[in-house]
N, C-alpha and C positions, 0 to 999 in steps of 0.2 A: 514554576514561575511562568506565567503566560508570555508569549512572544511579544517583543516590541515591534515586530514586523508581520502582523497578521496577513496582510495582503500577499507578502512574499511566501508565507507558508501555504496559503491557499493556491498560489501559482505553482508551488512545488507539487502539491497534490494533483492538480490538473495536468501538469507536465508529465508526471509519472503514470497517471491513468492513460494519457494519450500514448505514451511510450509502450505500455502494455498492449494497447489496441494495435499499434503498428507492428510490434514483435509477433503477435499471434494472428495477425490478419491471414485469413485463408486456411488456418490450421484447424483440424479437428482434435478431439481430446487425445486420440492415439498418437497423432503426429506430435502434439505438444509434449506428451510424456516421453517420447523417444528422442526429442531434441534437447539434450542436456544444456546447451548454451542458452537456448531460449528460456528453458525452465529456470535456470539460474538468474538470468536477466530479469525475468518477471518477479522472482522472489526478491531480488534486490530492490526493484521498484516498489514492491509491497512494503518492504522495510522502510524506505524513504517516506512513503505515504503515512505509515504508522508514526514515524518520528515527527513528521510535520504536524500530524494531528495531536500528538503529545505536546508539542511546543505551543500549539494554539490553546491548549487547556480549556478552561471554562469559556473562552471566547468562541470556540468552535460552534456550539449549538446556537449561539446568538447570531453568528454570521451566516451559518448555513443550517437552519433548523431541519429536523426530520431525518437526520442521518444517524446511523448507529455508532456514534463517536467513541463510546467506551469499547466496543468490539474492535473498531479500527485501531485504537491505541493498543489494545491487548494483543493484536496480531503480531506486533513487533516482538513482544516477549515470547510468544509461542514460537516464532521463527528462530529466535536466539536460543531459547532454553528447552524447547520441546521439538526441535527440528526433526528428530527421528520418529516422531509420532504424527507428523504432517502428512496427509494423504494428497496425492497429486490432483485428485478430482475436487 
């Protein structure tokens, strides 16, 4: 069921992308891999982004065309169910 608050869902996505950028500012890949708190925080932001995209449903490509919405939504399932197969890179 599509969200009745699509603007809020898009804000959730933007806020979590901005959080990821803040958390990882100045980090290289090695530093990121070694910083478990930041890694976990980024993973949680990705889960929120995926959930917001899922709540947007078919509205997502209409509101913001050209994005890989199916892959964004699928990331949440991968993080929940295939967490042991996710590579840090």
